[in-house]
KOLPA-435574 format. One record per residue (C-alpha): residue in three letters; residue number from 1; x, y, z. Coordinates in steps of 0.25 Angstrom, whole numbers, plus 2048, in hexadecimal, padded with zeros to 3 digits. Layout:
<resn ALA resi NUM x X y Y z Z>
...
This chain:
<resn UNK resi 1 x 239 y 76D z 907>
<resn UNK resi 2 x 22B y 769 z 90A>
<resn UNK resi 3 x 221 y 765 z 8FF>
<resn UNK resi 4 x 219 y 772 z 903>
<resn UNK resi 5 x 226 y 77A z 901>
<resn UNK resi 6 x 229 y 774 z 8F4>
<resn UNK resi 7 x 21B y 777 z 8EF>
<resn UNK resi 8 x 21C y 785 z 8F3>
<resn UNK resi 9 x 229 y 787 z 8ED>
<resn UNK resi 10 x 224 y 781 z 8E0>
<resn UNK resi 11 x 217 y 789 z 8E0>
<resn UNK resi 12 x 21E y 796 z 8E2>
<resn UNK resi 13 x 228 y 793 z 8D7>
<resn UNK resi 14 x 21D y 791 z 8CE>
<resn UNK resi 15 x 216 y 79E z 8D2>
<resn UNK resi 16 x 222 y 7A6 z 8D3>
<resn UNK resi 17 x 225 y 7A3 z 8C4>
<resn UNK resi 18 x 217 y 7A7 z 8C0>
<resn UNK resi 19 x 218 y 7B3 z 8C9>
<resn UNK resi 20 x 224 y 7B9 z 8C2>
<resn UNK resi 21 x 21B y 7BF z 8B7>
<resn UNK resi 22 x 20F y 7BF z 8BF>
<resn UNK resi 23 x 202 y 7B8 z 8BC>
<resn UNK resi 24 x 1FE y 7BE z 8AF>
<resn UNK resi 25 x 1F2 y 7BE z 8A6>
<resn UNK resi 26 x 1F3 y 7B4 z 89A>
<resn UNK resi 27 x 1ED y 7B9 z 88D>
<resn UNK resi 28 x 1EF y 7B4 z 87F>
<resn UNK resi 29 x 1FA y 7AB z 884>
<resn UNK resi 30 x 202 y 7B5 z 88B>
<resn UNK resi 31 x 204 y 7B9 z 89A>
<resn UNK resi 32 x 200 y 7C8 z 89B>
<resn UNK resi 33 x 1FE y 7D2 z 8A6>
<resn UNK resi 34 x 1F1 y 7D9 z 8A8>
<resn UNK resi 35 x 1EF y 7E4 z 89F>
<resn UNK resi 36 x 1EE y 7EE z 8AB>
<resn UNK resi 37 x 1FB y 7E8 z 8B0>
<resn UNK resi 38 x 1F4 y 7E6 z 8BE>
<resn UNK resi 39 x 1F7 y 7D9 z 8C6>
<resn UNK resi 40 x 1F2 y 7D3 z 8D3>
<resn UNK resi 41 x 1F9 y 7C9 z 8DC>
<resn UNK resi 42 x 1F5 y 7BA z 8DF>
<resn UNK resi 43 x 1F8 y 7B6 z 8ED>
<resn UNK resi 44 x 1F9 y 7A8 z 8F3>
<resn UNK resi 45 x 1EF y 7A5 z 8FE>
<resn UNK resi 46 x 1FA y 79D z 905>
<resn UNK resi 47 x 201 y 7AA z 90A>
<resn UNK resi 48 x 1FB y 7B5 z 901>
<resn UNK resi 49 x 209 y 7B8 z 8FA>
<resn UNK resi 50 x 208 y 7BD z 8EC>
<resn UNK resi 51 x 20A y 7B2 z 8E2>
<resn UNK resi 52 x 20A y 7BA z 8D5>
<resn UNK resi 53 x 205 y 7C7 z 8CF>
<resn UNK resi 54 x 1F9 y 7C5 z 8C5>
<resn UNK resi 55 x 1F4 y 7CD z 8B9>
<resn UNK resi 56 x 1E8 y 7D4 z 8BD>
<resn UNK resi 57 x 1E0 y 7D3 z 8B0>
<resn UNK resi 58 x 1D3 y 7DC z 8AD>
<resn UNK resi 59 x 1CA y 7DF z 8A2>
<resn UNK resi 60 x 1D5 y 7E2 z 898>
<resn UNK resi 61 x 1DC y 7D5 z 89B>
<resn UNK resi 62 x 1CF y 7CD z 89A>
<resn UNK resi 63 x 1CC y 7D4 z 88D>
<resn UNK resi 64 x 1D9 y 7D0 z 887>
<resn UNK resi 65 x 1D8 y 7C1 z 88C>
<resn UNK resi 66 x 1C9 y 7C0 z 887>
<resn UNK resi 67 x 1CD y 7C5 z 879>
<resn UNK resi 68 x 1D9 y 7BC z 878>
<resn UNK resi 69 x 1CF y 7B0 z 87C>
<resn UNK resi 70 x 1C6 y 7B5 z 871>
<resn UNK resi 71 x 1D0 y 7B5 z 867>
<resn UNK resi 72 x 1D6 y 7A7 z 86B>
<resn UNK resi 73 x 1C8 y 7A1 z 86B>
<resn UNK resi 74 x 1C7 y 7A2 z 85C>
<resn UNK resi 75 x 1D2 y 798 z 85B>
<resn UNK resi 76 x 1D1 y 790 z 867>
<resn UNK resi 77 x 1C2 y 78D z 865>
<resn UNK resi 78 x 1C5 y 787 z 857>
<resn UNK resi 79 x 1D0 y 77F z 85D>
<resn UNK resi 80 x 1CC y 770 z 85B>
<resn UNK resi 81 x 1C8 y 76A z 868>
<resn UNK resi 82 x 1D2 y 75F z 866>
<resn UNK resi 83 x 1DD y 769 z 866>
<resn UNK resi 84 x 1D8 y 770 z 872>
<resn UNK resi 85 x 1D8 y 763 z 879>
<resn UNK resi 86 x 1E7 y 761 z 876>
<resn UNK resi 87 x 1EA y 76F z 87C>
<resn UNK resi 88 x 1E2 y 76D z 888>
<resn UNK resi 89 x 1E8 y 75F z 88B>
<resn UNK resi 90 x 1F6 y 766 z 88A>
<resn UNK resi 91 x 1F1 y 771 z 894>
<resn UNK resi 92 x 1ED y 766 z 89E>
<resn UNK resi 93 x 1FA y 75F z 89D>
<resn UNK resi 94 x 201 y 76C z 89F>
<resn UNK resi 95 x 1F9 y 76F z 8AB>
<resn UNK resi 96 x 1FD y 761 z 8B1>
<resn UNK resi 97 x 20B y 764 z 8AE>
<resn UNK resi 98 x 20A y 771 z 8B7>
<resn UNK resi 99 x 201 y 76C z 8C1>
<resn UNK resi 100 x 20B y 76E z 8CC>
<resn UNK resi 101 x 20D y 77D z 8C8>
<resn UNK resi 102 x 1FE y 77F z 8C7>
<resn UNK resi 103 x 1FB y 779 z 8D5>
<resn UNK resi 104 x 206 y 77F z 8DD>
<resn UNK resi 105 x 202 y 78D z 8D6>
<resn UNK resi 106 x 1F4 y 78B z 8D9>
<resn UNK resi 107 x 1F6 y 787 z 8E8>
<resn UNK resi 108 x 1FE y 794 z 8EB>
<resn UNK resi 109 x 1F4 y 79D z 8E3>
<resn UNK resi 110 x 1E7 y 797 z 8E9>
<resn UNK resi 111 x 1EB y 790 z 8F6>
<resn UNK resi 112 x 1E5 y 783 z 8F2>
<resn UNK resi 113 x 1EC y 776 z 8F7>
<resn UNK resi 114 x 1F6 y 76F z 8EE>
<resn UNK resi 115 x 1EF y 762 z 8F0>
<resn UNK resi 116 x 1E3 y 767 z 8E8>
<resn UNK resi 117 x 1EA y 771 z 8DE>
<resn UNK resi 118 x 1F3 y 766 z 8D9>
<resn UNK resi 119 x 1E7 y 75F z 8D4>
<resn UNK resi 120 x 1E0 y 76C z 8CF>
<resn UNK resi 121 x 1EB y 76E z 8C5>
<resn UNK resi 122 x 1E9 y 760 z 8C0>
<resn UNK resi 123 x 1DA y 762 z 8C0>
<resn UNK resi 124 x 1DD y 76E z 8B7>
<resn UNK resi 125 x 1E4 y 765 z 8AD>
<resn UNK resi 126 x 1D9 y 75B z 8AD>
<resn UNK resi 127 x 1CF y 766 z 8AA>
<resn UNK resi 128 x 1D7 y 769 z 89D>
<resn UNK resi 129 x 1D8 y 75A z 899>
<resn UNK resi 130 x 1CA y 758 z 89B>
<resn UNK resi 131 x 1C5 y 764 z 893>
<resn UNK resi 132 x 1D0 y 761 z 889>
<resn UNK resi 133 x 1CA y 754 z 886>
<resn UNK resi 134 x 1BC y 75A z 884>
<resn UNK resi 135 x 1C1 y 765 z 87A>
<resn UNK resi 136 x 1C0 y 75D z 86D>
<resn UNK resi 137 x 1B1 y 75A z 86F>
<resn UNK resi 138 x 1AD y 767 z 876>
<resn UNK resi 139 x 1A6 y 76C z 86A>
<resn UNK resi 140 x 19E y 760 z 867>
<resn UNK resi 141 x 18F y 760 z 869>
<resn UNK resi 142 x 184 y 757 z 863>
<resn UNK resi 143 x 17C y 755 z 857>
<resn UNK resi 144 x 16C y 754 z 857>
<resn UNK resi 145 x 163 y 751 z 84C>
<resn UNK resi 146 x 155 y 753 z 848>
<resn UNK resi 147 x 14E y 74F z 83B>
<resn UNK resi 148 x 151 y 75D z 835>
<resn UNK resi 149 x 15D y 762 z 83D>
<resn UNK resi 150 x 16B y 75E z 842>
<resn UNK resi 151 x 170 y 766 z 84E>
<resn UNK resi 152 x 17F y 766 z 852>
<resn UNK resi 153 x 183 y 76C z 85F>
<resn UNK resi 154 x 191 y 76F z 862>
<resn UNK resi 155 x 199 y 778 z 86B>
<resn UNK resi 156 x 1A3 y 783 z 869>
<resn UNK resi 157 x 1AC y 78B z 873>
<resn UNK resi 158 x 1A5 y 797 z 878>
<resn UNK resi 159 x 1B0 y 7A1 z 877>
<resn UNK resi 160 x 1BA y 7A8 z 880>
<resn UNK resi 161 x 1B7 y 7A6 z 88F>
<resn UNK resi 162 x 1BA y 7AB z 89C>
<resn UNK resi 163 x 1BE y 7A2 z 8A8>
<resn UNK resi 164 x 1BF y 7A8 z 8B6>
<resn UNK resi 165 x 1C5 y 79E z 8C0>
<resn UNK resi 166 x 1C5 y 79E z 8D0>
<resn UNK resi 167 x 1D1 y 79D z 8DA>
<resn UNK resi 168 x 1CE y 790 z 8E1>
<resn UNK resi 169 x 1D4 y 786 z 8D7>
<resn UNK resi 170 x 1D7 y 78F z 8CC>
<resn UNK resi 171 x 1DF y 786 z 8C2>
<resn UNK resi 172 x 1D6 y 77B z 8C2>
<resn UNK resi 173 x 1C9 y 783 z 8C1>
<resn UNK resi 174 x 1D0 y 78B z 8B6>
<resn UNK resi 175 x 1D2 y 77F z 8AE>
<resn UNK resi 176 x 1C4 y 77A z 8B1>
<resn UNK resi 177 x 1BF y 786 z 8A9>
<resn UNK resi 178 x 1CA y 789 z 89F>
<resn UNK resi 179 x 1CC y 77B z 89A>
<resn UNK resi 180 x 1BE y 778 z 895>
<resn UNK resi 181 x 1BD y 787 z 88F>
<resn UNK resi 182 x 1CA y 785 z 886>
<resn UNK resi 183 x 1C6 y 776 z 883>
<resn UNK resi 184 x 1B9 y 77C z 87E>
<resn UNK resi 185 x 1C0 y 786 z 875>
<resn UNK resi 186 x 1BE y 792 z 87D>
<resn UNK resi 187 x 1C9 y 79C z 881>
<resn UNK resi 188 x 1CA y 7A1 z 88F>
<resn UNK resi 189 x 1CD y 7AE z 897>
<resn UNK resi 190 x 1D0 y 7A9 z 8A5>
<resn UNK resi 191 x 1CF y 7B2 z 8B2>
<resn UNK resi 192 x 1D5 y 7AA z 8BE>
<resn UNK resi 193 x 1D1 y 7AE z 8CC>
<resn UNK resi 194 x 1DA y 7B9 z 8D1>
<resn UNK resi 195 x 1DD y 7B2 z 8DE>
<resn UNK resi 196 x 1E4 y 7A6 z 8D6>
<resn UNK resi 197 x 1E9 y 7AA z 8C9>
<resn UNK resi 198 x 1F6 y 7A3 z 8C7>
<resn UNK resi 199 x 1F2 y 795 z 8C1>
<resn UNK resi 200 x 1E9 y 79C z 8B6>
<resn UNK resi 201 x 1F5 y 7A2 z 8B0>
<resn UNK resi 202 x 1FC y 794 z 8B1>
<resn UNK resi 203 x 1F1 y 78D z 8AA>
<resn UNK resi 204 x 1F1 y 796 z 89E>
<resn UNK resi 205 x 200 y 795 z 89D>
<resn UNK resi 206 x 1FF y 786 z 89E>
<resn UNK resi 207 x 1F4 y 785 z 893>
<resn UNK resi 208 x 1FB y 78E z 889>
<resn UNK resi 209 x 208 y 786 z 88B>
<resn UNK resi 210 x 200 y 779 z 888>
<resn UNK resi 211 x 1FB y 77F z 87B>
<resn UNK resi 212 x 1EF y 787 z 87E>
<resn UNK resi 213 x 1EF y 793 z 874>
<resn UNK resi 214 x 1F1 y 7A1 z 87A>
<resn UNK resi 215 x 1E4 y 7A8 z 87C>
<resn UNK resi 216 x 1DB y 79C z 87F>
<resn UNK resi 217 x 1DD y 79E z 88E>
<resn UNK resi 218 x 1E0 y 7AB z 894>
<resn UNK resi 219 x 1E1 y 7AF z 8A2>
<resn UNK resi 220 x 1DE y 7BD z 8A8>
<resn UNK resi 221 x 1E0 y 7BF z 8B7>
<resn UNK resi 222 x 1D9 y 7CA z 8BF>
<resn UNK resi 223 x 1CE y 7CD z 8C8>
<resn UNK resi 224 x 1BF y 7C9 z 8C6>
<resn UNK resi 225 x 1BB y 7D8 z 8C7>
<resn UNK resi 226 x 1C4 y 7DB z 8BB>
<resn UNK resi 227 x 1C9 y 7CF z 8B3>
<resn UNK resi 228 x 1BD y 7C6 z 8B7>
<resn UNK resi 229 x 1B3 y 7D1 z 8B3>
<resn UNK resi 230 x 1B9 y 7D3 z 8A6>
<resn UNK resi 231 x 1BA y 7C5 z 8A3>
<resn UNK resi 232 x 1AB y 7C2 z 8A5>
<resn UNK resi 233 x 1A7 y 7CE z 89D>
<resn UNK resi 234 x 1B0 y 7CD z 891>
<resn UNK resi 235 x 1A8 y 7CB z 884>
<resn UNK resi 236 x 1B2 y 7C2 z 87E>
<resn UNK resi 237 x 1B0 y 7B7 z 888>
<resn UNK resi 238 x 1A4 y 7AE z 886>
<resn UNK resi 239 x 1A4 y 7A7 z 894>
<resn UNK resi 240 x 1A9 y 7A8 z 8A2>
<resn UNK resi 241 x 1AC y 79C z 8AA>
<resn UNK resi 242 x 1AE y 7A0 z 8B9>
<resn UNK resi 243 x 1B1 y 798 z 8C6>
<resn UNK resi 244 x 1AF y 7A0 z 8D3>
<resn UNK resi 245 x 1A5 y 7A6 z 8DC>
<resn UNK resi 246 x 196 y 7A6 z 8D9>
<resn UNK resi 247 x 195 y 7B5 z 8DB>
<resn UNK resi 248 x 1A1 y 7B7 z 8D1>
<resn UNK resi 249 x 19A y 7AE z 8C7>
<resn UNK resi 250 x 18D y 7B7 z 8C8>
<resn UNK resi 251 x 195 y 7C3 z 8C6>
<resn UNK resi 252 x 19C y 7BD z 8BA>
<resn UNK resi 253 x 18F y 7B9 z 8B4>
<resn UNK resi 254 x 18A y 7C8 z 8B5>
<resn UNK resi 255 x 197 y 7CD z 8AE>
<resn UNK resi 256 x 196 y 7C3 z 8A3>
<resn UNK resi 257 x 187 y 7C5 z 8A0>
<resn UNK resi 258 x 189 y 7D1 z 897>
<resn UNK resi 259 x 191 y 7C8 z 88D>
<resn UNK resi 260 x 188 y 7BC z 88F>
<resn UNK resi 261 x 194 y 7B4 z 894>
<resn UNK resi 262 x 192 y 7A5 z 897>
<resn UNK resi 263 x 196 y 7A2 z 8A5>
<resn UNK resi 264 x 19B y 796 z 8AD>
<resn UNK resi 265 x 19C y 797 z 8BC>
<resn UNK resi 266 x 1A1 y 78E z 8C6>
<resn UNK resi 267 x 19E y 795 z 8D3>
<resn UNK resi 268 x 19D y 792 z 8E2>
<resn UNK resi 269 x 197 y 787 z 8EA>
<resn UNK resi 270 x 193 y 784 z 8F8>
<resn UNK resi 271 x 193 y 775 z 8F6>
<resn UNK resi 272 x 18C y 76B z 8FF>
<resn UNK resi 273 x 192 y 75D z 903>
<resn UNK resi 274 x 185 y 756 z 908>
<resn UNK resi 275 x 189 y 74A z 911>
<resn UNK resi 276 x 17E y 740 z 915>
<resn UNK resi 277 x 181 y 736 z 921>
<resn UNK resi 278 x 181 y 72A z 917>
<resn UNK resi 279 x 18D y 72F z 910>
<resn UNK resi 280 x 19B y 72B z 911>
<resn UNK resi 281 x 19F y 735 z 91B>
<resn UNK resi 282 x 1AE y 733 z 91B>
<resn UNK resi 283 x 1AE y 736 z 90C>
<resn UNK resi 284 x 1A4 y 741 z 90D>
<resn UNK resi 285 x 1AD y 748 z 918>
<resn UNK resi 286 x 1B9 y 747 z 910>
<resn UNK resi 287 x 1B3 y 74C z 903>
<resn UNK resi 288 x 1AC y 758 z 90A>
<resn UNK resi 289 x 1B9 y 75B z 911>
<resn UNK resi 290 x 1C1 y 75A z 904>
<resn UNK resi 291 x 1B7 y 763 z 8FC>
<resn UNK resi 292 x 1B7 y 76F z 905>
<resn UNK resi 293 x 1C5 y 76F z 90A>
<resn UNK resi 294 x 1CD y 76B z 8FE>
<resn UNK resi 295 x 1D1 y 777 z 8F4>
<resn UNK resi 296 x 1CF y 780 z 901>
<resn UNK resi 297 x 1C0 y 77F z 8FF>
<resn UNK resi 298 x 1C2 y 789 z 8F4>
<resn UNK resi 299 x 1BA y 781 z 8EA>
<resn UNK resi 300 x 1AC y 783 z 8E4>
<resn UNK resi 301 x 1A8 y 774 z 8E6>
<resn UNK resi 302 x 1AD y 773 z 8F5>
<resn UNK resi 303 x 1A4 y 76C z 8FE>
<resn UNK resi 304 x 1A1 y 778 z 907>
<resn UNK resi 305 x 194 y 774 z 90D>
<resn UNK resi 306 x 194 y 766 z 915>
<resn UNK resi 307 x 186 y 762 z 917>
<resn UNK resi 308 x 186 y 756 z 920>
<resn UNK resi 309 x 17A y 74D z 925>
<resn UNK resi 310 x 178 y 751 z 933>
<resn UNK resi 311 x 17A y 742 z 938>
<resn UNK resi 312 x 188 y 743 z 934>
<resn UNK resi 313 x 18B y 752 z 935>
<resn UNK resi 314 x 193 y 753 z 941>
<resn UNK resi 315 x 19C y 747 z 93D>
<resn UNK resi 316 x 19E y 74C z 92F>
<resn UNK resi 317 x 1A2 y 75A z 934>
<resn UNK resi 318 x 1AB y 755 z 93E>
<resn UNK resi 319 x 1B2 y 74D z 934>
<resn UNK resi 320 x 1B3 y 758 z 92A>
<resn UNK resi 321 x 1B9 y 761 z 935>
<resn UNK resi 322 x 1C3 y 757 z 939>
<resn UNK resi 323 x 1C7 y 756 z 92A>
<resn UNK resi 324 x 1C8 y 765 z 928>
<resn UNK resi 325 x 1D0 y 766 z 934>
<resn UNK resi 326 x 1DB y 75D z 92F>
<resn UNK resi 327 x 1DC y 764 z 921>
<resn UNK resi 328 x 1E9 y 76B z 91F>
<resn UNK resi 329 x 1E9 y 77A z 91C>
<resn UNK resi 330 x 1F6 y 77F z 917>
<resn UNK resi 331 x 1FE y 783 z 90B>
<resn UNK resi 332 x 1F8 y 77F z 8FE>
<resn UNK resi 333 x 205 y 779 z 8F9>
<resn UNK resi 334 x 206 y 770 z 905>
<resn UNK resi 335 x 202 y 762 z 900>
<resn UNK resi 336 x 1FB y 75F z 90D>
<resn UNK resi 337 x 1F2 y 76C z 90C>
<resn UNK resi 338 x 1E3 y 76B z 90A>
<resn UNK resi 339 x 1DF y 779 z 90C>
<resn UNK resi 340 x 1E8 y 784 z 908>
<resn UNK resi 341 x 1E5 y 793 z 909>
<resn UNK resi 342 x 1D9 y 799 z 903>
<resn UNK resi 343 x 1DA y 7A2 z 8F6>
<resn UNK resi 344 x 1DC y 7B0 z 8FD>
<resn UNK resi 345 x 1DA y 7B8 z 909>
<resn UNK resi 346 x 1CC y 7BD z 905>
<resn UNK resi 347 x 1C7 y 7AF z 902>
<resn UNK resi 348 x 1CD y 7AA z 90F>
<resn UNK resi 349 x 1C6 y 7B5 z 917>
<resn UNK resi 350 x 1B9 y 7B1 z 910>
<resn UNK resi 351 x 1BA y 7A3 z 914>
<resn UNK resi 352 x 1BE y 7A6 z 922>
<resn UNK resi 353 x 1B2 y 7AF z 923>
<resn UNK resi 354 x 1A9 y 7A3 z 923>
<resn UNK resi 355 x 1AF y 79E z 930>
<resn UNK resi 356 x 1A9 y 7AA z 938>
<resn UNK resi 357 x 19C y 7A9 z 92F>
<resn UNK resi 358 x 19B y 79A z 933>
<resn UNK resi 359 x 19C y 79D z 942>
<resn UNK resi 360 x 192 y 7A9 z 941>
<resn UNK resi 361 x 188 y 7A0 z 93A>
<resn UNK resi 362 x 189 y 796 z 945>
<resn UNK resi 363 x 191 y 78B z 93E>
<resn UNK resi 364 x 19D y 784 z 945>
<resn UNK resi 365 x 1AB y 784 z 93F>
<resn UNK resi 366 x 1AF y 775 z 942>
<resn UNK resi 367 x 1BD y 777 z 93C>
<resn UNK resi 368 x 1C5 y 782 z 936>
<resn UNK resi 369 x 1C0 y 790 z 935>
<resn UNK resi 370 x 1CE y 796 z 936>
<resn UNK resi 371 x 1D9 y 79C z 92E>
<resn UNK resi 372 x 1E5 y 794 z 92D>
<resn UNK resi 373 x 1F3 y 79A z 92F>
<resn UNK resi 374 x 1F6 y 7A9 z 92E>
<resn UNK resi 375 x 1FB y 7AA z 920>
<resn UNK resi 376 x 1F3 y 7A7 z 913>
<resn UNK resi 377 x 1E4 y 7A4 z 911>
<resn UNK resi 378 x 1E2 y 797 z 919>
<resn UNK resi 379 x 1D5 y 792 z 91F>
<resn UNK resi 380 x 1D3 y 785 z 927>
<resn UNK resi 381 x 1C9 y 77B z 922>
<resn UNK resi 382 x 1BC y 77E z 928>
<resn UNK resi 383 x 1AF y 777 z 92C>
<resn UNK resi 384 x 1A2 y 77E z 930>
<resn UNK resi 385 x 198 y 775 z 938>
<resn UNK resi 386 x 18A y 778 z 93E>
<resn UNK resi 387 x 187 y 780 z 931>
<resn UNK resi 388 x 17A y 781 z 929>
<resn UNK resi 389 x 178 y 785 z 91A>
<resn UNK resi 390 x 172 y 793 z 91D>
<resn UNK resi 391 x 180 y 798 z 923>
<resn UNK resi 392 x 189 y 79F z 91A>
<resn UNK resi 393 x 193 y 794 z 91C>
<resn UNK resi 394 x 189 y 78B z 915>
<resn UNK resi 395 x 185 y 794 z 90A>
<resn UNK resi 396 x 192 y 79C z 906>
<resn UNK resi 397 x 19D y 797 z 8FE>
<resn UNK resi 398 x 1A9 y 798 z 907>
<resn UNK resi 399 x 1B3 y 792 z 8FD>
<resn UNK resi 400 x 1BD y 78D z 907>
<resn UNK resi 401 x 1C1 y 781 z 910>
<resn UNK resi 402 x 1B4 y 783 z 918>
<resn UNK resi 403 x 1A8 y 779 z 919>
<resn UNK resi 404 x 19A y 77B z 91F>
<resn UNK resi 405 x 194 y 76E z 925>
<resn UNK resi 406 x 185 y 76E z 925>
<resn UNK resi 407 x 17C y 763 z 92B>
<resn UNK resi 408 x 16F y 75E z 924>
<resn UNK resi 409 x 165 y 754 z 928>
<resn UNK resi 410 x 160 y 74D z 91C>
<resn UNK resi 411 x 160 y 74D z 90D>
<resn UNK resi 412 x 156 y 758 z 90B>
<resn UNK resi 413 x 15E y 762 z 914>
<resn UNK resi 414 x 16B y 75E z 90E>
<resn UNK resi 415 x 166 y 762 z 900>
<resn UNK resi 416 x 160 y 76F z 905>
<resn UNK resi 417 x 16D y 773 z 90C>
<resn UNK resi 418 x 175 y 76F z 900>
<resn UNK resi 419 x 16D y 777 z 8F6>
<resn UNK resi 420 x 16B y 783 z 8FF>
<resn UNK resi 421 x 176 y 78C z 8F9>
<resn UNK resi 422 x 178 y 795 z 8ED>
<resn UNK resi 423 x 183 y 78B z 8E8>
<resn UNK resi 424 x 182 y 77E z 8E0>
<resn UNK resi 425 x 18F y 779 z 8DC>
<resn UNK resi 426 x 192 y 76C z 8E2>
<resn UNK resi 427 x 18C y 762 z 8EC>
<resn UNK resi 428 x 192 y 756 z 8F3>
<resn UNK resi 429 x 188 y 74B z 8F8>
<resn UNK resi 430 x 18C y 740 z 901>
<resn UNK resi 431 x 183 y 734 z 903>
<resn UNK resi 432 x 182 y 725 z 900>
<resn UNK resi 433 x 173 y 726 z 8FC>
<resn UNK resi 434 x 172 y 726 z 8ED>
<resn UNK resi 435 x 163 y 72B z 8ED>
<resn UNK resi 436 x 167 y 737 z 8F6>
<resn UNK resi 437 x 172 y 73A z 8ED>
<resn UNK resi 438 x 169 y 73B z 8E1>
<resn UNK resi 439 x 15F y 743 z 8E9>
<resn UNK resi 440 x 169 y 74D z 8EE>
<resn UNK resi 441 x 170 y 74F z 8E1>
<resn UNK resi 442 x 163 y 751 z 8DA>
<resn UNK resi 443 x 160 y 75D z 8E3>
<resn UNK resi 444 x 16E y 763 z 8E6>
<resn UNK resi 445 x 170 y 770 z 8E0>
<resn UNK resi 446 x 17E y 76E z 8DB>
<resn UNK resi 447 x 185 y 76D z 8CE>
<resn UNK resi 448 x 18E y 762 z 8D2>
<resn UNK resi 449 x 18C y 757 z 8DD>
<resn UNK resi 450 x 195 y 74C z 8E2>
<resn UNK resi 451 x 18F y 740 z 8E9>
<resn UNK resi 452 x 199 y 73A z 8F4>
<resn UNK resi 453 x 1A4 y 741 z 8EE>
<resn UNK resi 454 x 1AC y 74E z 8EF>
<resn UNK resi 455 x 1AE y 756 z 8E2>
<resn UNK resi 456 x 1B4 y 74D z 8D8>
<resn UNK resi 457 x 1B4 y 754 z 8CA>
<resn UNK resi 458 x 1B2 y 74C z 8BD>
<resn UNK resi 459 x 1B5 y 756 z 8B1>
<resn UNK resi 460 x 1AA y 751 z 8A8>
<resn UNK resi 461 x 1A0 y 755 z 8B2>
<resn UNK resi 462 x 199 y 763 z 8B4>
<resn UNK resi 463 x 19E y 76C z 8BF>
<resn UNK resi 464 x 196 y 778 z 8C3>
<resn UNK resi 465 x 18B y 77C z 8CD>
<resn UNK resi 466 x 17D y 782 z 8CE>
<resn UNK resi 467 x 177 y 78E z 8D5>
<resn UNK resi 468 x 182 y 798 z 8D9>
<resn UNK resi 469 x 18D y 78E z 8D6>
<resn UNK resi 470 x 18E y 790 z 8C7>
<resn UNK resi 471 x 189 y 78F z 8B9>
<resn UNK resi 472 x 18E y 785 z 8AF>
<resn UNK resi 473 x 196 y 778 z 8B0>
<resn UNK resi 474 x 1A5 y 774 z 8AE>
<resn UNK resi 475 x 1AA y 767 z 8AA>
<resn UNK resi 476 x 1A8 y 75E z 89E>
<resn UNK resi 477 x 1A0 y 762 z 893>
<resn UNK resi 478 x 199 y 76D z 89C>
<resn UNK resi 479 x 1A6 y 775 z 89B>
<resn UNK resi 480 x 1A4 y 776 z 88C>
<resn UNK resi 481 x 196 y 77A z 88D>
<resn UNK resi 482 x 19B y 787 z 893>
<resn UNK resi 483 x 1A7 y 78A z 88A>
<resn UNK resi 484 x 1A0 y 786 z 87D>
<resn UNK resi 485 x 193 y 78A z 876>
<resn UNK resi 486 x 18A y 77F z 871>
<resn UNK resi 487 x 185 y 782 z 862>
<resn UNK resi 488 x 17B y 77B z 85A>
<resn UNK resi 489 x 17B y 779 z 84A>
<resn UNK resi 490 x 16E y 774 z 843>
<resn UNK resi 491 x 16F y 76D z 836>
<resn UNK resi 492 x 163 y 76A z 82D>
<resn UNK resi 493 x 161 y 75B z 82A>
<resn UNK resi 494 x 155 y 75C z 821>
<resn UNK resi 495 x 14E y 768 z 81A>
<resn UNK resi 496 x 144 y 76F z 823>
<resn UNK resi 497 x 139 y 779 z 820>
<resn UNK resi 498 x 13E y 787 z 825>
<resn UNK resi 499 x 133 y 790 z 82A>
<resn UNK resi 500 x 130 y 79C z 821>
<resn UNK resi 501 x 12B y 7A9 z 826>
<resn UNK resi 502 x 124 y 7B5 z 81E>
<resn UNK resi 503 x 121 y 7AD z 812>
């Protein structure tokens, strides 16, 4: 039996076991169907076969979960940070022990290649470990003094929160939101993306088996129009953390306005890779290729615009096209696969629509631009050349293995093109000129920038974007700023004269 066949057998074994009872909601420590009894199917983008039925939660299910989280908050918020740390470390260890199950399940549910998903499961464990270590000091603040006052600032958990996560790397991104929330002392109602719900249920089961008290983390599956809307409007939930499309983020902000919810949005991007002719071209080509074609190009920080100095434009495009043409498209559980199927037929159709758009706008498809195979949602790694930033392929987030290459003449033009978009999540700059790097990063409109590097995450650093790419920052202490309230208490140090009115 080949490695691929072995992986498929193991994956389907895991999924079949979970599918016996269907993918239920999880509230107050128990697997429960939707109050309505309604379900929907989650299908694999590999071949569109049904993997499991899923509970179709709605407002009643969200209400039950939110009230459960509110009740659990009374105890969990008072649990000492050192105790929360012990529990979260055990959750991390349990994730590591079941990393194989998580990765194989996620590959079949999302279409992401195993070579990336195996690491994503471990990244999830790393998120829990990191925020576990921050839990004991999460409430700490500072003391400031004047001759007459001593002020103490500290933080306290904001309350029950809602978390809405996307379908591209759902397990890792769920831990990225949930781990700091519960480390801070919050309780959570989690609505996973309806297109990839399986590992959300797996996470809550792992967490509770590791010692997380029932009700601290609750999961309600369902559609954005029903469960999602109820989550963002529920008065018991004090904040919403969302990862997804910019338009959806705007909609969530409107829905949460009536209850004055705090919001944290990690949204879309049209991220530039800016390549000057003095850079290490070999490394830059490898990094740009990796950042757009790994994870099927379905990631917010993908390098979807390649801005290349005109003196090396033809050379760089030829090298990227050659690399893209060698990338293996195939079954996500094949260890050699780089690009697996896109999440579902609707998203596949959206990505493929840009092939005709590119041609109609006058760009050239240097490589790819085709569907791969007759079954499943497979698309070839694609490179558009001869493009400019006014084209739709230069402005709109395609969210697939599709790269648009745009030439520039000098630093000023590169900066103008890079900033000429509604988005501002990430930027990648390749140059050996330190002064240029300083000038460019001072002027680039992006929340995160990497110099001579692909996206390499360091958990204590802030993650987030500007403009239509988001609100707020994840990572390090920035996560606690969202999930906690800062309070100040003033003590008198000396007698002072109080103003007296009316006498």
